[in-house]
C-alpha positions in Angstrom: 13.2 -4.2 -52.7 10.5 -6.7 -51.9 13.1 -9.4 -51.3 15.0 -7.1 -49.0 11.8 -6.4 -46.9 11.1 -10.1 -46.7 14.6 -10.7 -45.4 14.2 -8.0 -42.7 10.8 -9.5 -41.6 12.4 -13.0 -41.4 15.4 -11.6 -39.4 13.0 -9.9 -36.9 10.9 -13.0 -36.6 14.1 -15.1 -35.8 15.3 -12.6 -33.3 12.0 -12.6 -31.5 11.9 -16.4 -31.4 15.4 -16.5 -29.9 14.4 -13.9 -27.2 11.3 -16.0 -26.4 13.3 -19.2 -26.1 15.9 -17.5 -23.9 13.2 -16.2 -21.6 11.7 -19.7 -21.4 15.1 -21.3 -20.7 16.1 -18.8 -18.0 12.8 -19.0 -16.0 13.2 -21.2 -12.9 10.5 -20.1 -10.4 12.1 -21.8 -7.4 15.6 -20.5 -8.0 14.9 -16.9 -9.1 17.8 -14.9 -10.5 18.1 -11.4 -9.2 20.4 -8.7 -10.7 22.4 -8.8 -7.5 22.2 -12.4 -6.4 20.5 -15.7 -6.7 17.7 -16.1 -4.2 16.2 -19.5 -3.4 12.5 -18.9 -3.0 11.4 -22.5 -2.2 10.5 -21.3 1.3 8.1 -18.7 -0.2 6.4 -21.2 -2.5 2.9 -20.2 -1.4 3.6 -16.5 -2.1 5.3 -17.4 -5.3 2.4 -19.5 -6.5 0.0 -16.6 -5.7 2.2 -14.0 -7.5 2.4 -16.2 -10.6 -1.3 -17.0 -10.5 -2.0 -13.2 -10.7 0.6 -12.4 -13.3 2.4 -15.2 -15.0 4.4 -12.8 -17.2 6.2 -11.1 -14.3 10.0 -10.9 -14.5 12.2 -12.9 -12.1 13.6 -9.7 -10.6 10.1 -8.3 -9.9 9.0 -11.6 -8.2 11.9 -11.2 -5.8 11.1 -7.5 -5.2 7.4 -8.2 -4.6 8.0 -11.1 -2.2 10.7 -9.3 -0.3 8.7 -6.0 -0.1 5.6 -7.8 1.0 7.6 -9.5 3.8 9.0 -6.1 4.9 5.8 -4.0 4.9 2.7 -6.1 5.5 3.3 -6.4 9.3 3.1 -2.7 9.9 -0.4 -2.6 8.3 -1.6 -5.3 10.8 -3.3 -7.0 7.8 -2.4 -10.6 6.9 0.3 -11.0 4.3 -2.3 -12.4 1.8 -4.6 -9.3 2.3 -1.7 -6.9 1.8 -0.5 -8.7 -1.3 -4.1 -9.0 -2.6 -4.6 -5.2 -2.4 -1.6 -4.9 -4.7 -2.9 -7.6 -7.0 -6.3 -6.0 -7.3 -4.9 -2.6 -7.9 -2.4 -3.5 -10.6 -2.3 -7.2 -11.4 1.2 -6.9 -9.8 2.5 -4.8 -12.7 5.0 -2.3 -11.4 4.6 0.2 -14.2 0.8 0.3 -14.1 -0.8 3.7 -14.7 -4.5 4.0 -13.7 -7.0 3.6 -16.5 -9.5 6.0 -14.9 -7.2 8.3 -13.0 -3.7 8.7 -14.7 -2.4 10.0 -11.3 -2.6 6.4 -9.9 0.8 4.8 -10.4 2.7 1.6 -9.7 2.1 -1.8 -8.1 -0.2 -0.4 -5.4 -1.6 2.4 -7.6 -0.5 5.3 -5.4 -2.4 8.5 -6.3 -0.1 11.5 -6.8 -2.2 13.8 -4.6 -2.4 11.3 -1.8 1.4 10.9 -2.0 1.9 14.6 -2.0 -0.3 15.0 1.1 1.6 12.3 2.9 4.9 13.8 1.8 3.9 17.2 3.1 2.9 15.8 6.4 6.3 14.0 6.6 4.6 10.6 6.9 6.8 9.4 4.1 10.1 10.3 2.5 11.4 9.9 -1.1 10.5 11.4 -4.5 7.6 10.9 -6.8 10.0 9.8 -9.6 10.6 6.6 -7.6 6.9 5.6 -7.5 7.4 2.8 -10.0 9.9 1.2 -7.7 8.2 -1.8 -6.2 9.6 -1.5 -2.7 9.0 2.3 -2.5 5.4 1.9 -3.8 4.6 -0.8 -1.3 6.3 1.3 1.5 4.0 4.2 0.7 0.9 1.9 0.5 1.8 0.5 3.9 2.0 4.0 5.5 -1.4 4.9 3.9 -2.9 1.8 5.4 -1.3 2.5 8.8 -2.8 6.0 8.9 -6.2 4.7 7.7 -6.2 2.2 10.5 -5.5 4.9 13.1 -8.4 7.0 11.7 -10.8 4.0 11.4 -10.2 2.9 15.0 -11.1 6.5 16.2 -14.2 6.6 14.1 -15.4 3.1 15.0 -14.1 2.5 18.5 -16.5 -0.4 19.1 -15.5 -2.4 16.1 -13.1 -5.3 16.7 -9.9 -6.0 14.7 -11.6 -8.2 12.1 -14.2 -5.4 11.4 -11.4 -2.8 11.1 -9.4 -5.0 8.8 -12.3 -5.3 6.4 -12.9 -1.5 6.6 -9.2 -0.9 6.1 -9.2 -3.0 2.9 -12.2 -1.0 1.6 -10.6 2.3 2.7 -7.6 1.7 0.3 -10.0 2.2 -2.6 -12.8 4.3 -1.1 -10.8 6.4 1.4 -11.7 6.8 5.1 -14.5 9.2 4.4 -16.0 6.9 1.8 -15.9 4.0 4.3 -17.5 6.2 7.0 -20.4 7.1 4.6 -20.9 3.4 3.6 -21.0 2.2 7.2 -23.3 5.1 8.3 -25.7 4.3 5.5 -25.8 0.6 6.4 -25.3 0.8 10.2 -28.9 -0.3 10.9 -28.2 -3.5 8.9 -24.9 -4.2 10.7 -26.6 -3.7 14.1 -29.5 -6.0 13.2 -27.3 -8.7 11.9 -25.2 -8.6 15.0 -28.3 -8.9 17.2 -29.0 -12.2 15.4 -25.8 -13.8 16.7 
């Protein structure tokens, strides 16, 4: 019996080693293999380096989805591509199946909260189903709509703030919400005004 168990353990170890070697062999970061097609990512080398710096264990298919989805959705937020991707990186370390540690309702690469999603869905700001929330493209799409709506609200609340100020508040609003940002700014407005007078 003991010999039989030893043989099973050795077999499992060998299979694991083969899987690891296969994964190492197939990984070519500048010619990433997608399920549908091979995509040459050399033109996106900066984005690719950033993605791998955040999460070096990410699959080739996910790399393609992250870079493609970032390209598709960052412009509508009016943030820089790096800022948009950095929100995703901070929220999930670019893990598409991430579930919030504190709030289990936060899901996916951009940690979309279920109740936020439901509110946006009811208002018809977004389409789709909650079951798709772990899909990278859908998750980033929802995040971009949230950021667009937050920008609209922040511009109304702070009409004298320029784009750079709004961009910073927008990044903060993704975590704190628009009301949270309003409270933070209100509490510290005297400081902001005095610093601006020093210019």
